[in-house]
C-alpha positions in Angstrom: 52.8 58.4 37.1 52.9 54.7 36.6 50.7 52.5 34.5 49.5 49.2 35.8 48.9 46.5 33.3 46.3 44.0 34.2 46.0 40.6 32.6 42.7 38.9 32.0 42.6 35.1 31.9 40.1 33.6 29.4 38.8 30.1 29.8 36.6 27.8 27.7 36.7 26.0 24.3 36.7 29.3 22.3 39.8 30.6 24.2 41.5 27.3 23.8 40.9 27.2 20.0 42.2 30.8 19.7 45.4 29.7 21.4 45.7 26.5 19.5 44.6 27.4 15.9 46.4 24.5 14.2 44.7 21.8 16.3 41.3 23.6 15.9 41.7 23.5 12.1 42.6 19.9 12.1 39.5 19.1 14.2 37.3 21.0 11.8 38.6 19.1 8.9 38.0 15.8 10.6 34.4 16.7 11.5 33.7 17.9 7.9 35.1 14.8 6.3 33.4 12.5 8.8 30.1 14.3 8.3 30.4 14.0 4.5 31.2 10.3 4.7 28.3 9.6 7.1 25.9 11.6 5.0 26.7 9.6 1.9 25.9 6.4 3.8 22.5 7.5 5.1 19.6 5.5 3.7 17.5 7.8 1.6 14.0 6.9 0.3 11.5 8.9 -1.7 8.6 7.0 0.1 10.0 5.8 3.5 8.2 3.0 5.3 6.6 3.6 8.6 4.0 1.9 10.8 0.7 3.5 11.8 0.3 1.2 14.9 -3.4 0.6 14.0 -5.5 -2.5 13.2 -8.6 -2.1 11.1 -11.6 -4.4 11.2 -14.1 -4.3 8.3 -17.4 -6.3 8.2 -19.9 -6.1 5.3 -23.6 -6.3 6.2 -25.5 -5.9 2.9 -28.8 -4.2 3.0 -28.6 -3.2 6.7 -29.2 0.3 8.1 -26.5 2.0 10.1 -28.4 1.3 13.3 -28.6 -2.4 12.5 -24.9 -2.5 11.7 -24.1 -0.9 15.0 -26.3 -3.3 17.1 -25.4 -6.4 15.1 -21.7 -5.9 14.4 -20.0 -2.9 15.9 -21.0 -3.4 19.5 -19.9 -7.1 19.4 -16.5 -6.2 17.9 -15.9 -3.5 20.4 -16.8 -5.8 23.3 -14.4 -8.5 22.0 -11.3 -6.3 21.6 -11.6 -3.6 24.3 -10.0 -5.8 27.0 -7.0 -6.9 25.0 -3.5 -5.9 26.2 -1.9 -3.2 24.1 -5.2 -1.5 23.0 -5.1 2.3 23.5 -8.2 3.6 21.7 -11.1 2.1 19.7 -13.0 4.1 17.1 -16.0 2.8 15.1 -18.1 3.8 12.1 -21.4 2.2 11.3 -22.7 3.0 7.8 -25.2 1.5 5.5 -24.2 -2.1 4.8 -20.7 -1.7 6.3 -19.0 -1.7 9.7 -15.5 -0.3 10.3 -13.7 -0.5 13.6 -10.2 0.9 14.1 -8.0 -0.2 17.0 -5.1 2.0 17.9 -2.2 0.4 19.8 -0.4 2.0 22.7 3.1 3.3 22.0 5.7 0.6 21.8 3.2 -2.3 21.6 3.8 -5.2 19.2 1.2 -4.4 16.4 1.6 -7.8 14.8 0.9 -9.6 18.0 -2.1 -7.3 18.6 -3.4 -8.1 15.1 -3.2 -11.8 15.8 -5.1 -11.5 19.1 -7.8 -9.3 17.6 -8.3 -11.7 14.7 -8.5 -14.6 17.2 -11.2 -12.7 19.2 -13.2 -11.8 16.1 -13.2 -15.4 14.9 -14.8 -16.4 18.2 -17.8 -14.1 17.7 -20.8 -16.2 16.9 -23.5 -13.5 17.2 -23.0 -11.8 13.9 -26.1 -11.8 11.7 -26.3 -14.5 9.1 -26.3 -11.9 6.3 -23.0 -10.4 7.5 -19.8 -11.1 5.5 -16.5 -12.5 6.6 -14.7 -10.1 8.9 -11.5 -8.6 7.4 -8.8 -7.8 10.0 -5.7 -6.0 8.8 -2.8 -3.9 10.0 -3.3 -0.3 8.8 -0.9 0.8 6.1 0.0 4.0 4.5 -0.8 4.2 0.8 0.8 6.7 -1.6 0.3 7.1 -5.3 3.5 6.4 -7.2 2.5 6.2 -10.8 -0.6 6.8 -12.9 -1.2 5.2 -16.3 -4.0 6.0 -18.8 -5.3 3.2 -21.0 -7.4 4.8 -23.7 -9.0 4.1 -27.1 -12.1 4.3 -29.2 -13.5 1.0 -28.1 -16.3 -0.6 -26.0 -16.2 0.0 -22.3 -16.2 -3.7 -21.6 -13.2 -4.3 -23.8 -11.4 -1.3 -22.3 -12.0 -2.5 -18.7 -10.9 -6.0 -19.5 -7.6 -4.7 -21.0 -7.0 -2.5 -18.0 -7.5 -5.5 -15.7 -5.0 -7.5 -17.7 -2.5 -4.7 -17.3 -3.2 -4.5 -13.6 -2.6 -8.3 -13.2 0.7 -8.1 -15.1 1.9 -5.1 -12.9 1.1 -7.1 -9.7 3.4 -9.9 -10.9 6.3 -7.5 -10.1 7.3 -8.1 -6.5 8.3 -4.4 -6.1 4.6 -3.4 -6.7 2.3 -3.8 -3.8 -1.0 -2.4 -5.0 -2.6 -1.4 -8.3 -6.1 0.1 -8.6 -8.4 1.1 -11.4 -10.3 4.4 -11.5 -12.5 6.4 -13.9 -14.3 3.2 -14.8 -17.7 1.9 -13.7 -18.2 -1.3 -11.7 -19.9 -4.3 -13.1 -23.5 -5.1 -12.2 -26.3 -7.6 -13.2 -29.3 -5.8 -14.7 -32.7 -7.4 -14.4 -35.6 -5.7 -16.2 -39.2 -6.9 -15.8 -42.3 -5.5 -17.4 -45.6 -5.0 -15.5 -47.3 -7.1 -18.2 -45.2 -10.2 -17.4 -45.7 -9.7 -13.7 -49.5 -9.7 -14.1 -49.4 -12.6 -16.5 -47.7 -14.9 -14.0 -49.3 -13.3 -10.9 -46.1 -12.1 -9.4 -44.9 -8.9 -7.7 -41.5 -7.2 -7.8 -41.1 -7.9 -4.1 -41.5 -11.6 -4.7 -39.0 -11.7 -7.6 -36.5 -9.6 -5.6 -36.9 -12.0 -2.6 -36.3 -15.0 -4.9 -33.2 -13.5 -6.3 -31.9 -12.6 -2.8 -32.6 -16.1 -1.4 -30.8 -17.8 -4.3 -27.6 -15.8 -4.3 -26.3 -15.9 -0.8 -23.1 -16.6 1.1 -24.0 -17.3 4.8 -22.3 -18.8 7.8 -24.0 -22.0 9.0 -22.4 -22.3 12.4 -20.0 -25.1 13.3 -19.9 -28.8 14.0 -18.1 -30.2 16.9 -16.0 -33.3 16.1 -13.3 -35.2 17.8 -10.6 -33.5 15.7 -12.0 -30.0 16.4 -14.7 -27.7 15.2 -15.7 -27.6 11.6 -17.1 -24.3 10.3 -20.1 -24.7 8.0 -20.7 -22.0 5.3 -23.2 -21.8 2.4 -21.6 -20.5 -0.8 -24.2 -20.0 -3.5 -23.3 -16.6 -4.8 -24.0 -16.1 -8.5 -21.5 -14.0 -10.6 -22.8 -13.9 -14.1 -26.1 -13.0 -15.9 -26.5 -16.5 -17.2 -26.5 -17.9 -13.6 -29.3 -15.5 -12.6 -31.3 -16.2 -15.8 -31.7 -19.9 -14.8 -32.9 -19.0 -11.4 -36.4 -20.3 -10.6 -38.7 -17.6 -9.1 -41.8 -19.7 -8.8 -42.5 -23.4 -8.5 -46.1 -24.7 -9.0 -47.7 -27.6 -7.2 -47.0 -29.9 -10.2 -43.3 -29.0 -10.1 -43.4 -26.7 -13.0 -40.9 -23.8 -12.6 -40.9 -20.2 -13.9 -37.4 -19.1 -14.5 -36.2 -15.5 -14.2 -35.4 -15.5 -17.9 -39.0 -16.4 -18.7 -40.3 -13.1 -17.3 -37.3 -10.7 -17.4 -34.4 -9.6 -19.4 -31.1 -10.4 -17.6 -27.9 -8.9 -18.8 -24.5 -7.8 -17.6 -23.6 -4.2 -17.7 -22.2 -1.3 -15.7 -23.7 0.6 -12.8 -25.3 3.9 -13.5 -22.9 6.5 -12.1 -21.2 9.7 -13.2 -17.7 8.2 -12.9 -15.7 8.4 -16.1 -12.3 9.3 -17.5 -11.0 10.4 -20.9 -7.6 11.0 -22.4 -7.1 13.1 -25.6 -10.8 13.0 -26.1 -11.0 9.2 -26.0 -12.6 7.0 -23.2 -9.9 5.9 -20.8 -9.2 3.8 -17.7 -6.8 5.2 -15.1 -4.4 2.6 -13.6 -2.8 3.8 -10.4 0.2 2.2 -8.8 0.5 2.6 -5.1 3.3 2.2 -2.6 1.9 0.7 0.6 3.9 1.0 3.9 
């Protein structure tokens, strides 16, 4: 009885490594060392930069309803940008006193160039309402909170906010910081209080006083003038910022030229809006200062 030995031939990288163990070990060492060196040179960031490939358009329209914002601003903006090269999708939001339009670029498009074209088209729109503000066109960026500071103390809210604004301005002087915001603090407002007795004494109504204040504190576009050197944009800037400016505002002028100033019939003072926003730290009033990384 004879035995017949059969040999099987194995092929492939595994079989080759089994037959050449020394070479396989040397290759493994080269790959490990090379991978370690490459890994040490890889750029690492806690907050990496990336582009969202979107351009945002914001237009303020004070006092307008969402329907008025849509008809007066949103539709005009959409019509101006929808035919531009590189536009993939347009989404719009019309809210009370504000229009927001987001333009998404197609993949691989030059967002900076698209932003320039959108801004150029928006600047050509002349049908915006006179009460609408200046359109803001910007490339969308990603904002991430990096650091939060709490400025606190037993002091007046006005002093605390002013100190927080100084800290914010000093932080923004650092080129590595792109954005700083205040939170937990109320916004400033001008408060005007008029008694019914004063209104009756001068024969005025609240609507008439409100209209006088609205007319005297405006910032409107006045169109453009064509000249040999090009078009000159005309804009009325008469916005008042402080209580003393509103106090000297004439609300009524008689036939003899005599004027009734707002301070004659009302109390005008600077204060804070009536909201529930507040912050505290260790039981003391505080203002939160947030540092953001944008990009």
